[in-house]
N, C-alpha and C positions, 0 to 999 in steps of 0.2 A: 189611881196610879196607872191603871191600864190605859185609860184614855190619854193621859199625858205622855205616856211612852209612845203611843201611836202618832201623836201630833208632833213629836220632836223630829225635825228634819234630819236626814242622813248627811254626813259630811260629803263634800264634793269629791268625785273620783279624780284620779290623776289624769285619765284620758280627757276629762271634761275641762279641767283647770289648766293643764299645760298643753300647748300645741305639740304635735308630733315633730320629729326631726325633719321630715320632708317639708312640713309647713314652715318651720323656722328657717330652713335653708331657702325656701322660695321667697319668704318675706325679706330675708337679708339680701338676696341677690336682686330682686326686682323692686324692693321698697314698697310693695303693696301686698295686700292679702291675697291668698290663693283660694279661689272658689272651688277647686277640684284638685285632688291629688294627682290627676293626670296632666295638669298644666306644666309639671316639671318631670317629663318622662325619664330623664337620665338619673333621677334621684330615687332613693328607696321610698316606698310608701307602705302604709299599713291600712288594712281594711278594718272597719268597726262594724260589728254586727248590730242588729236593732236594739239589743240590750245594753249597748255601750261598752262591751268588753272587746279589747283589741284582739285581732286574730294574728296568726303567724305572719311574720314579715317575710316577704319574698322579693328577691332581687329580680330586676328586669333582665332577661337574657340578652347578651350583647355579641357573642361570638358563635361560630358554627358548632363548636364543641358543646356550648351551653344549649343550643337549639337541637342537638342530636343529629346534625348533618354529617355526612361522610365527606371529608375534604377532598378525597381522591375522585369523587364523581363530578364530572364537569357540569356546569350549569347549562340551562337551556340556551342561553345566548351564545355560550362557547360552542355548544354542539352545532348550532345553526351556522356559526361563522366558519368552522373548519369541517368540511365534509370528510367523512371516513367511510371505508368500505370493509365492514367486518367479515363478510362472507365472500368476497371476491377481490382479486387484486387488479381487475381491469375496470376502468371507469364505465359508467353506463354508455350505451350506444348513442350516437348523435341522433338528433331528431330527423325524421324523414324530410325530404325536400318539400317545400311548401308549394311548388309549382305542380300541383296534382292535375291541373287541366291539360298540360302537355302530355303527361303519362296516360291520361284517360283517352285523349285523342289518338295517341299512338296505338293503344290497345284496340280501339275501335277500328282504326285503319287496318290493323292486322286481321281483324275478324271479318272485314268486308271482303269477301271473295267473289261476290257477284255470281256470274254463271260459270265460274271456273270449275266448280265441282261437278256441275251438270255436264260440261264438256268432257271432263276426264271420264265420267261414267260412260258417255257415248263412245269415247275412244276405246275404253276397255271392252265394251260389248262388241264392237266391230272386230277388233283384233283378236280377242279371246274367242269369239264366235267363229271366226275364220279358221283358226288353228283347231278348234274343237271339231269343226266340220271335216277337215282333212284327216284328223286323227280317228274319227269314227269310220271314215271310209276305209282306213287301213285296219282298224281293230275289228269291226263288225261286218264290213262290206256294204254298209248303208250308203245311200245316195250314189248308187252305181259305183261303189268303191271296189278295190281288188281284194280286200280282206287280208288276213295275216299271211296266208300262203302266197297270194298274188304279190303282196308287198315284198316278201322274201325273194321271190323270183326276180322282181324288178331290181332289187338291190344287188343281186348276184350278177345280172346282166349289165348293170351300171359300173361294175368294176370294184365293188366293195369286197374286201378280203374276208370279212366275217359277216356274211349277210344276215345270219340269225340275230347276232348281237346288234347289228345296225338296225334291224327291224324293231327290236324291242326298244332301243333308245329313241328312235324317231317317233314311234307310236306313243310311248309314255310321255315324251316331251310335248307332243301336240295335244293329247287328250288331257293330261294332268295340268300342263301349263295353261291351256285354253280355259279349262274349268275354273282354275284359281283366279285367272284374270277377270273372268265374268263376275265372280263373287267379290273380288277385291280382297282376297285373303292371301297372306304371305306374298304380297304383290311383287316386291323386288326379286324374289327367287323365281316366281312364276314367269315374270317377264324375262329374266335372265335365261330360263330354260328354253322358252320359245325363240329367243334371240339366237342362242347357240344352234338350235335346230335349223332356223332359216338361213343362218350364215353358211352352214354346211350344204344346204340345198342350193344356195347361191353359187358356191364354189363348184358344186357338182355340175350344175347346168352350164356354168361358164366354161367348164372344161370339155363339154360335149363336142364343141365345134371350134375351129381356130378363129381367132379374131373376137373382138368384144361386140356382143349383140345385146343391146339394152331392151329394145322394144319388139323387134321382129327376129325370126329365125329360130333354129332349133335350140340355141342356148340363150334365149332372151331371159333377162333377169329383172324385168320391170316390177313384177308383182313381189318378188322376193326382196327387192330393194325397198319398196314401200313398207312392207311388213317389218323389215329390220329397223327402218327408221322409226316406225310407230312403237315398236317394242322398246327401243332405246329411249324414246320420249317418255314412256310410262315409267321406266326405271328412274329417270332423272327428275320427273315431276311428282311422282307418287300417285296413288289411286284416287285421292280426293276424299271428301267426307262421306260420300255415298258408297261406302265399302265396309267390309268387316274389319279392315285395318284402321278404322277411324280413330282409335285411341293410340295408335302407334305414331311415333315421331315421323316416320317416312311417309305417312299418309298426306300430311299437309306441309311439312317442312323438311324434305329430304336434304341430306348433306353428304358428307364424305362416305358414309356407309353405302349409299346408292351408287356413287361413283365407283367404289370398290367392286360392287356387284357387277357393274358394267364391264370392268376390266377382266373380272373372273369369267364372265360369260364369253367374252372374245377369246380368252386363253383356252377355255374348254372347247370351243368350236375348232380352233386351230389344232389342238392336241387330238381331238377326236378324228378330224379329217386326215391328219398325218398318220394316225395309227390304223384306221379302218379303211382308208382309201389310198392314201399316198399321192404323190405327184404335186405339181405346183398349181394351185387354184387360180393363179393370176396369169396363166399362160394366154397370150393373145391380147393383153391389155397394155397399150402404150409401150414402155421400155421392156416389157416382159415378152414381147413377140419372139 
């Protein structure tokens, strides 16, 4: 009895005898058998484990809700198609000009100064050294100078109303301005100081004798004219790169600030001469005879 029971075959299972719904649908729609349940992806399918028992049936997800997607989040294609600016209301800056060769040549041309800086250094040394020489004559008596006492007496004989103050101003202007010019430090102010001093000296000498005497005579102003022109040139051109002002804008690219210093220096010379000496410095020149 035991052997006979073991040899008796088991009745066929429902999954083996009857095709699944997905298989029946595929056969009815295509007219042929289906080799895989994935040949009809829009239909339901069931998986069979190795023992032949059917597993849970699962529908294929078709919508965003079934896939678990957030419908409010735009897709990658939509994000690329419409640019948005979450952290700024201004669009990105335009790309720089592609013609970088022109800009590079322009910068190179601006940096090519040749011997300009060397020439400005030489000009500063000559002008600053000349004023420093005369200032030391008045301050210390060096180089056969009169010293402070002799300078005060000279200013008093020359008709200056306040000889002591005049001596202090002319000595400080020549020594301080000349030293700063040589160093190239605070150059516009230094050149403005020596310019004011030499303009007053020009007016003083011009008024010593009637008539205009440029080269010869008691009131010759040739040297003062040259020094005034050189000081003006330094104000307008700057000290150059061989100076302590090399990192300042007025060292290589002076503009309206230097022109303003020039006007202030002329105004200071006129005001100082009017207050300390008086008189018309242009007496004997052309229509001022």
